VMD Tcl script that builds the backbone (N, CA, C; Angstrom):
set m [mol new atoms 363]
animate dup $m
set s [atomselect $m all]
$s set {name element resname resid chain x y z} {
  {N N MET 1 A -57.526 -34.382 -4.669}
  {CA C MET 1 A -55.586 -33.817 -5.041}
  {C C MET 1 A -54.480 -34.705 -5.174}
  {N N ASN 2 A -53.926 -34.747 -6.214}
  {CA C ASN 2 A -52.798 -35.346 -6.020}
  {C C ASN 2 A -51.850 -34.252 -5.576}
  {N N ASP 3 A -50.296 -34.995 -6.114}
  {CA C ASP 3 A -49.205 -33.551 -5.990}
  {C C ASP 3 A -49.140 -33.128 -6.862}
  {N N ALA 4 A -49.386 -32.964 -8.036}
  {CA C ALA 4 A -48.989 -32.249 -9.163}
  {C C ALA 4 A -50.295 -30.990 -8.813}
  {N N SER 5 A -51.616 -31.095 -8.518}
  {CA C SER 5 A -51.825 -30.430 -7.985}
  {C C SER 5 A -51.687 -29.271 -6.677}
  {N N GLN 6 A -51.241 -29.976 -5.906}
  {CA C GLN 6 A -49.786 -29.236 -4.735}
  {C C GLN 6 A -49.239 -28.535 -5.163}
  {N N ASN 7 A -48.427 -29.074 -6.119}
  {CA C ASN 7 A -47.154 -28.291 -6.411}
  {C C ASN 7 A -47.669 -27.127 -7.417}
  {N N GLU 8 A -48.450 -27.519 -8.168}
  {CA C GLU 8 A -48.873 -25.912 -9.083}
  {C C GLU 8 A -49.303 -24.415 -7.902}
  {N N LEU 9 A -49.880 -25.108 -7.142}
  {CA C LEU 9 A -50.658 -24.119 -5.936}
  {C C LEU 9 A -49.668 -23.778 -5.384}
  {N N GLY 10 A -48.712 -24.034 -5.487}
  {CA C GLY 10 A -47.236 -23.940 -4.461}
  {C C GLY 10 A -46.556 -24.103 -3.046}
  {N N THR 11 A -47.097 -25.219 -3.023}
  {CA C THR 11 A -46.035 -26.245 -1.704}
  {C C THR 11 A -45.344 -26.896 -2.438}
  {N N PRO 12 A -43.843 -26.355 -1.681}
  {CA C PRO 12 A -42.928 -27.109 -2.153}
  {C C PRO 12 A -42.735 -28.964 -2.052}
  {N N THR 13 A -42.105 -29.528 -2.950}
  {CA C THR 13 A -41.927 -30.585 -2.926}
  {C C THR 13 A -40.991 -30.900 -1.580}
  {N N PRO 14 A -40.865 -32.656 -1.438}
  {CA C PRO 14 A -39.038 -32.472 -0.355}
  {C C PRO 14 A -38.240 -32.614 -0.805}
  {N N GLU 15 A -37.913 -32.437 -2.324}
  {CA C GLU 15 A -36.750 -32.215 -2.849}
  {C C GLU 15 A -36.113 -30.911 -2.755}
  {N N GLU 16 A -37.297 -29.940 -2.966}
  {CA C GLU 16 A -37.392 -28.887 -3.039}
  {C C GLU 16 A -36.940 -28.042 -1.933}
  {N N LEU 17 A -37.463 -28.152 -1.027}
  {CA C LEU 17 A -37.156 -28.508 0.432}
  {C C LEU 17 A -35.705 -28.526 0.829}
  {N N ARG 18 A -35.240 -30.078 0.548}
  {CA C ARG 18 A -33.839 -30.152 0.563}
  {C C ARG 18 A -33.018 -29.475 0.599}
  {N N GLU 19 A -33.397 -28.670 -1.048}
  {CA C GLU 19 A -32.416 -27.899 -1.279}
  {C C GLU 19 A -32.520 -26.346 -0.835}
  {N N GLN 20 A -33.650 -26.419 -0.354}
  {CA C GLN 20 A -33.611 -25.053 -0.018}
  {C C GLN 20 A -32.958 -25.132 1.574}
  {N N VAL 21 A -32.918 -25.846 2.317}
  {CA C VAL 21 A -32.461 -26.072 3.740}
  {C C VAL 21 A -30.676 -26.189 3.275}
  {N N GLU 22 A -30.434 -26.556 2.009}
  {CA C GLU 22 A -29.262 -27.089 1.887}
  {C C GLU 22 A -28.470 -25.624 1.579}
  {N N ARG 23 A -28.831 -24.780 0.830}
  {CA C ARG 23 A -28.774 -23.033 0.564}
  {C C ARG 23 A -28.951 -22.422 1.575}
  {N N THR 24 A -29.737 -22.508 2.479}
  {CA C THR 24 A -29.917 -21.798 3.428}
  {C C THR 24 A -28.622 -22.580 4.315}
  {N N ARG 25 A -28.096 -23.555 4.748}
  {CA C ARG 25 A -27.292 -23.880 5.209}
  {C C ARG 25 A -25.879 -23.293 4.837}
  {N N ASP 26 A -25.483 -22.923 3.537}
  {CA C ASP 26 A -24.176 -22.742 2.891}
  {C C ASP 26 A -23.728 -20.595 3.139}
  {N N GLU 27 A -25.817 -20.565 2.950}
  {CA C GLU 27 A -25.360 -18.969 3.582}
  {C C GLU 27 A -25.070 -18.736 4.811}
  {N N LEU 28 A -25.695 -19.510 5.659}
  {CA C LEU 28 A -25.425 -19.221 7.194}
  {C C LEU 28 A -23.736 -19.838 7.200}
  {N N GLY 29 A -23.412 -20.798 6.558}
  {CA C GLY 29 A -21.913 -20.923 6.613}
  {C C GLY 29 A -21.549 -19.469 6.742}
  {N N GLN 30 A -21.436 -19.416 4.801}
  {CA C GLN 30 A -20.739 -18.258 4.547}
  {C C GLN 30 A -20.532 -16.735 5.700}
  {N N THR 31 A -21.881 -16.985 6.204}
  {CA C THR 31 A -21.933 -15.412 7.201}
  {C C THR 31 A -21.017 -15.314 7.979}
  {N N VAL 32 A -21.197 -16.362 8.977}
  {CA C VAL 32 A -20.882 -16.758 10.354}
  {C C VAL 32 A -19.317 -16.823 10.246}
  {N N GLU 33 A -18.525 -17.229 8.629}
  {CA C GLU 33 A -17.349 -16.933 8.561}
  {C C GLU 33 A -16.911 -15.572 8.281}
  {N N ALA 34 A -17.891 -14.578 7.193}
  {CA C ALA 34 A -17.840 -13.075 7.638}
  {C C ALA 34 A -18.074 -12.604 8.708}
  {N N LEU 35 A -18.477 -13.027 9.660}
  {CA C LEU 35 A -18.942 -12.220 10.731}
  {C C LEU 35 A -17.797 -12.212 11.987}
  {N N ALA 36 A -17.132 -13.858 11.940}
  {CA C ALA 36 A -15.867 -14.418 12.475}
  {C C ALA 36 A -14.676 -13.408 11.781}
  {N N GLY 37 A -14.513 -13.570 10.690}
  {CA C GLY 37 A -13.471 -12.579 10.037}
  {C C GLY 37 A -13.468 -11.192 10.795}
  {N N LYS 38 A -14.662 -10.543 10.866}
  {CA C LYS 38 A -14.075 -9.205 11.249}
  {C C LYS 38 A -14.630 -8.973 12.621}
  {N N ALA 39 A -14.375 -10.357 13.419}
  {CA C ALA 39 A -14.415 -10.573 14.963}
  {C C ALA 39 A -13.115 -10.705 15.725}
  {N N ASP 40 A -12.085 -11.323 14.426}
  {CA C ASP 40 A -10.811 -11.874 14.933}
  {C C ASP 40 A -10.083 -10.631 14.530}
  {N N VAL 41 A -9.819 -10.049 15.600}
  {CA C VAL 41 A -9.183 -8.420 15.978}
  {C C VAL 41 A -7.737 -9.196 15.987}
  {N N LYS 42 A -7.329 -9.957 16.236}
  {CA C LYS 42 A -5.867 -10.633 16.529}
  {C C LYS 42 A -5.442 -10.881 14.730}
  {N N ALA 43 A -5.652 -11.162 14.474}
  {CA C ALA 43 A -5.814 -11.521 12.601}
  {C C ALA 43 A -5.609 -10.244 11.777}
  {N N GLN 44 A -6.645 -9.402 12.102}
  {CA C GLN 44 A -6.790 -8.242 11.516}
  {C C GLN 44 A -4.875 -7.090 11.795}
  {N N VAL 45 A -4.714 -7.359 12.880}
  {CA C VAL 45 A -3.461 -6.487 13.322}
  {C C VAL 45 A -2.314 -7.366 12.722}
  {N N LYS 46 A -2.114 -8.639 12.754}
  {CA C LYS 46 A -1.032 -9.516 11.967}
  {C C LYS 46 A -1.467 -8.736 10.494}
  {N N GLU 47 A -2.623 -9.287 9.889}
  {CA C GLU 47 A -2.162 -8.432 8.221}
  {C C GLU 47 A -2.121 -6.994 7.969}
  {N N ARG 48 A -2.451 -6.232 8.892}
  {CA C ARG 48 A -1.757 -4.743 9.132}
  {C C ARG 48 A -0.430 -4.760 9.585}
  {N N VAL 49 A -0.154 -5.196 10.445}
  {CA C VAL 49 A 1.339 -5.517 10.670}
  {C C VAL 49 A 2.195 -6.477 9.259}
  {N N ALA 50 A 1.840 -7.074 8.415}
  {CA C ALA 50 A 2.434 -7.858 7.558}
  {C C ALA 50 A 2.703 -6.603 6.326}
  {N N THR 51 A 1.289 -6.175 6.352}
  {CA C THR 51 A 1.726 -5.163 5.233}
  {C C THR 51 A 2.336 -3.741 5.152}
  {N N MET 52 A 2.476 -3.369 6.674}
  {CA C MET 52 A 3.625 -2.168 7.719}
  {C C MET 52 A 4.465 -2.498 6.637}
  {N N LYS 53 A 5.038 -3.880 7.103}
  {CA C LYS 53 A 6.368 -4.329 6.629}
  {C C LYS 53 A 6.587 -4.609 5.877}
  {N N GLU 54 A 5.936 -4.795 4.645}
  {CA C GLU 54 A 6.094 -5.025 3.278}
  {C C GLU 54 A 6.334 -3.163 2.874}
  {N N GLN 55 A 5.422 -2.887 3.478}
  {CA C GLN 55 A 6.070 -1.180 2.360}
  {C C GLN 55 A 7.451 -0.277 3.625}
  {N N ALA 56 A 7.546 -0.827 4.762}
  {CA C ALA 56 A 8.763 -0.168 4.811}
  {C C ALA 56 A 9.946 -0.752 4.425}
  {N N ALA 57 A 9.660 -2.010 4.218}
  {CA C ALA 57 A 10.882 -2.781 3.221}
  {C C ALA 57 A 10.981 -2.235 1.843}
  {N N SER 58 A 9.592 -1.724 1.392}
  {CA C SER 58 A 9.890 -1.480 -0.320}
  {C C SER 58 A 10.450 0.428 0.330}
  {N N ALA 59 A 10.069 0.870 0.829}
  {CA C ALA 59 A 10.491 2.149 1.134}
  {C C ALA 59 A 11.792 2.318 1.321}
  {N N SER 60 A 12.368 1.084 2.304}
  {CA C SER 60 A 13.643 1.524 2.772}
  {C C SER 60 A 14.721 0.925 1.334}
  {N N ALA 61 A 14.183 -0.129 0.594}
  {CA C ALA 61 A 14.408 -0.666 -0.398}
  {C C ALA 61 A 15.100 0.618 -1.382}
  {N N GLN 62 A 13.802 1.782 -1.714}
  {CA C GLN 62 A 14.031 2.989 -2.457}
  {C C GLN 62 A 15.063 3.809 -1.775}
  {N N LEU 63 A 14.943 3.726 -0.216}
  {CA C LEU 63 A 15.688 4.585 0.287}
  {C C LEU 63 A 17.701 4.384 -0.144}
  {N N ARG 64 A 17.226 3.026 0.093}
  {CA C ARG 64 A 18.898 2.857 -0.475}
  {C C ARG 64 A 19.270 2.805 -2.130}
  {N N GLU 65 A 18.289 2.375 -2.645}
  {CA C GLU 65 A 18.766 2.537 -4.604}
  {C C GLU 65 A 18.651 4.288 -3.964}
  {N N LYS 66 A 18.077 5.351 -3.948}
  {CA C LYS 66 A 18.344 6.779 -4.241}
  {C C LYS 66 A 19.578 6.983 -3.590}
  {N N SER 67 A 20.011 6.809 -1.675}
  {CA C SER 67 A 21.001 7.224 -1.677}
  {C C SER 67 A 22.040 6.650 -2.500}
  {N N GLY 68 A 22.226 5.061 -3.001}
  {CA C GLY 68 A 23.830 4.638 -3.525}
  {C C GLY 68 A 23.322 6.071 -5.124}
  {N N GLN 69 A 22.200 5.934 -5.390}
  {CA C GLN 69 A 22.411 6.892 -6.775}
  {C C GLN 69 A 23.090 8.533 -6.590}
  {N N ALA 70 A 22.795 8.991 -5.248}
  {CA C ALA 70 A 23.086 10.578 -4.795}
  {C C ALA 70 A 24.597 10.228 -4.732}
  {N N VAL 71 A 25.394 8.998 -4.028}
  {CA C VAL 71 A 26.412 9.168 -3.673}
  {C C VAL 71 A 27.453 8.698 -5.176}
  {N N ARG 72 A 26.546 8.178 -6.010}
  {CA C ARG 72 A 27.343 8.026 -7.447}
  {C C ARG 72 A 27.245 9.502 -8.183}
  {N N LEU 73 A 26.434 10.033 -7.836}
  {CA C LEU 73 A 26.273 11.650 -8.611}
  {C C LEU 73 A 27.829 12.590 -7.948}
  {N N VAL 74 A 27.477 12.192 -6.686}
  {CA C VAL 74 A 28.745 13.216 -6.335}
  {C C VAL 74 A 29.952 12.591 -6.156}
  {N N ARG 75 A 29.955 11.630 -6.555}
  {CA C ARG 75 A 31.839 10.756 -6.788}
  {C C ARG 75 A 31.921 11.295 -8.377}
  {N N GLU 76 A 31.076 11.297 -9.171}
  {CA C GLU 76 A 31.125 11.949 -10.669}
  {C C GLU 76 A 31.203 13.329 -11.013}
  {N N LYS 77 A 30.184 14.101 -9.904}
  {CA C LYS 77 A 30.799 16.068 -10.223}
  {C C LYS 77 A 31.870 15.866 -9.300}
  {N N ALA 78 A 31.889 15.298 -7.949}
  {CA C ALA 78 A 33.382 15.928 -6.687}
  {C C ALA 78 A 34.231 15.986 -7.868}
  {N N PRO 79 A 35.476 17.096 -7.694}
  {CA C PRO 79 A 36.785 17.076 -8.019}
  {C C PRO 79 A 37.616 16.004 -7.860}
  {N N ASP 80 A 38.585 15.498 -8.059}
  {CA C ASP 80 A 39.733 14.289 -8.020}
  {C C ASP 80 A 40.422 14.707 -6.675}
  {N N PRO 81 A 40.688 15.677 -6.498}
  {CA C PRO 81 A 41.370 15.790 -5.678}
  {C C PRO 81 A 40.804 16.285 -3.837}
  {N N LEU 82 A 39.358 16.634 -4.240}
  {CA C LEU 82 A 38.489 16.931 -3.134}
  {C C LEU 82 A 38.309 15.098 -2.881}
  {N N VAL 83 A 38.048 14.182 -3.179}
  {CA C VAL 83 A 37.447 12.472 -3.613}
  {C C VAL 83 A 39.335 12.008 -2.630}
  {N N GLU 84 A 40.071 12.279 -3.313}
  {CA C GLU 84 A 41.081 11.857 -2.471}
  {C C GLU 84 A 41.485 12.417 -1.165}
  {N N LYS 85 A 41.338 13.887 -0.890}
  {CA C LYS 85 A 41.223 14.211 0.606}
  {C C LYS 85 A 40.361 13.605 1.408}
  {N N ALA 86 A 39.082 13.524 0.905}
  {CA C ALA 86 A 37.913 12.794 1.691}
  {C C ALA 86 A 38.387 11.782 2.140}
  {N N GLY 87 A 38.851 10.769 1.287}
  {CA C GLY 87 A 39.583 9.425 1.181}
  {C C GLY 87 A 40.606 9.337 2.159}
  {N N GLN 88 A 41.895 10.484 2.375}
  {CA C GLN 88 A 42.645 9.767 2.823}
  {C C GLN 88 A 42.424 10.678 4.787}
  {N N GLY 89 A 41.394 10.796 5.292}
  {CA C GLY 89 A 41.012 11.931 6.209}
  {C C GLY 89 A 39.884 10.522 6.664}
  {N N ALA 90 A 39.397 9.861 5.676}
  {CA C ALA 90 A 38.901 8.672 6.448}
  {C C ALA 90 A 39.458 7.299 7.107}
  {N N GLU 91 A 40.899 7.010 6.053}
  {CA C GLU 91 A 41.958 6.492 6.514}
  {C C GLU 91 A 42.635 6.869 7.602}
  {N N ALA 92 A 42.635 8.043 7.628}
  {CA C ALA 92 A 43.655 8.842 9.035}
  {C C ALA 92 A 42.344 8.633 10.472}
  {N N ALA 93 A 41.386 8.915 10.134}
  {CA C ALA 93 A 40.125 8.722 11.191}
  {C C ALA 93 A 39.935 7.047 11.514}
  {N N ARG 94 A 40.384 6.181 10.510}
  {CA C ARG 94 A 40.619 4.694 10.961}
  {C C ARG 94 A 41.560 4.132 11.523}
  {N N ALA 95 A 42.512 4.577 11.113}
  {CA C ALA 95 A 44.309 4.901 11.613}
  {C C ALA 95 A 44.343 5.029 13.271}
  {N N ASN 96 A 43.541 6.012 13.602}
  {CA C ASN 96 A 43.764 6.597 14.654}
  {C C ASN 96 A 42.841 7.023 15.562}
  {N N ARG 97 A 41.960 5.945 15.983}
  {CA C ARG 97 A 40.514 6.220 16.637}
  {C C ARG 97 A 40.645 6.359 18.067}
  {N N VAL 98 A 42.183 6.531 18.774}
  {CA C VAL 98 A 42.111 6.517 20.049}
  {C C VAL 98 A 41.740 8.260 20.294}
  {N N PRO 99 A 42.486 8.988 19.201}
  {CA C PRO 99 A 42.315 10.331 19.558}
  {C C PRO 99 A 41.006 10.736 18.939}
  {N N LEU 100 A 40.286 10.455 18.033}
  {CA C LEU 100 A 38.830 10.711 17.247}
  {C C LEU 100 A 37.880 10.333 18.731}
  {N N LEU 101 A 38.117 8.662 19.237}
  {CA C LEU 101 A 37.149 8.584 20.340}
  {C C LEU 101 A 37.610 9.638 21.279}
  {N N ALA 102 A 38.582 10.211 22.182}
  {CA C ALA 102 A 38.585 10.876 23.316}
  {C C ALA 102 A 38.065 12.280 22.629}
  {N N GLY 103 A 38.378 12.348 21.705}
  {CA C GLY 103 A 37.826 14.171 20.826}
  {C C GLY 103 A 36.261 13.736 21.383}
  {N N GLY 104 A 35.613 12.605 21.077}
  {CA C GLY 104 A 34.105 12.327 21.081}
  {C C GLY 104 A 33.899 12.677 22.543}
  {N N ALA 105 A 34.715 11.443 23.066}
  {CA C ALA 105 A 34.509 11.524 24.673}
  {C C ALA 105 A 34.453 13.263 25.488}
  {N N LEU 106 A 35.441 14.237 25.099}
  {CA C LEU 106 A 35.565 15.167 25.755}
  {C C LEU 106 A 34.379 16.257 25.307}
  {N N LEU 107 A 34.052 15.942 24.272}
  {CA C LEU 107 A 32.544 16.882 23.342}
  {C C LEU 107 A 31.251 16.234 24.434}
  {N N ILE 108 A 31.298 14.938 24.674}
  {CA C ILE 108 A 30.003 14.367 25.322}
  {C C ILE 108 A 30.287 14.973 26.807}
  {N N ALA 109 A 31.509 15.347 27.375}
  {CA C ALA 109 A 31.627 15.357 28.731}
  {C C ALA 109 A 31.238 16.883 28.689}
  {N N PHE 110 A 31.337 17.748 27.899}
  {CA C PHE 110 A 31.468 19.466 28.107}
  {C C PHE 110 A 29.388 19.697 27.379}
  {N N LEU 111 A 29.370 18.856 26.707}
  {CA C LEU 111 A 27.769 19.399 26.847}
  {C C LEU 111 A 26.926 19.031 27.970}
  {N N LEU 112 A 27.773 17.474 28.223}
  {CA C LEU 112 A 26.634 17.257 29.989}
  {C C LEU 112 A 27.061 17.960 30.711}
  {N N VAL 113 A 27.942 18.834 31.044}
  {CA C VAL 113 A 28.490 19.804 31.975}
  {C C VAL 113 A 27.662 21.243 31.570}
  {N N ARG 114 A 28.060 21.263 30.515}
  {CA C ARG 114 A 26.682 22.615 30.011}
  {C C ARG 114 A 25.259 21.938 30.420}
  {N N ARG 115 A 24.638 21.149 30.317}
  {CA C ARG 115 A 23.452 20.617 30.507}
  {C C ARG 115 A 23.040 20.709 31.918}
  {N N SER 116 A 23.874 20.260 32.336}
  {CA C SER 116 A 23.775 20.474 33.911}
  {C C SER 116 A 23.589 21.791 34.685}
  {N N ARG 117 A 24.309 22.751 34.163}
  {CA C ARG 117 A 24.948 24.118 34.804}
  {C C ARG 117 A 23.348 24.319 34.212}
  {N N GLY 118 A 22.768 24.254 32.658}
  {CA C GLY 118 A 21.331 25.345 32.263}
  {C C GLY 118 A 20.824 24.715 33.815}
  {N N ARG 119 A 20.394 23.822 34.081}
  {CA C ARG 119 A 19.266 23.271 34.890}
  {C C ARG 119 A 19.333 23.469 36.456}
  {N N ASN 120 A 20.324 23.907 36.682}
  {CA C ASN 120 A 21.108 24.339 38.502}
  {C C ASN 120 A 20.469 26.223 38.234}
  {N N ARG 121 A 20.332 26.566 36.960}
  {CA C ARG 121 A 20.217 27.698 37.153}
  {C C ARG 121 A 18.766 28.554 37.382}
}
mol reanalyze $m
mol bondsrecalc $m
mol representation Tube
mol addrep $m
């Protein structure tokens, strides 16, 4: 019996065995990498966080765009005297912050007193 007759019967040659071992090693390496990726919770969390950040940034950009459109639409539709009065009111509030802050402080104090009285009953 020679090598040719043994190969015909299904016995692999040393070269075929080497190739088979190399393929098995490659498959095993890929399997180990896949399992390590599934077990790496920290990396998975980082990926999810990055995805969520991207989604939040996208939603924020859309919201800014929509709010800008709404402001432009309101300015276009609002009568000129109303826009002027609103601008004057905003200017007056910026110029006289002390009374505005005092009013806010009084409102907060009133709400705190009212809240504490409600708990004592």
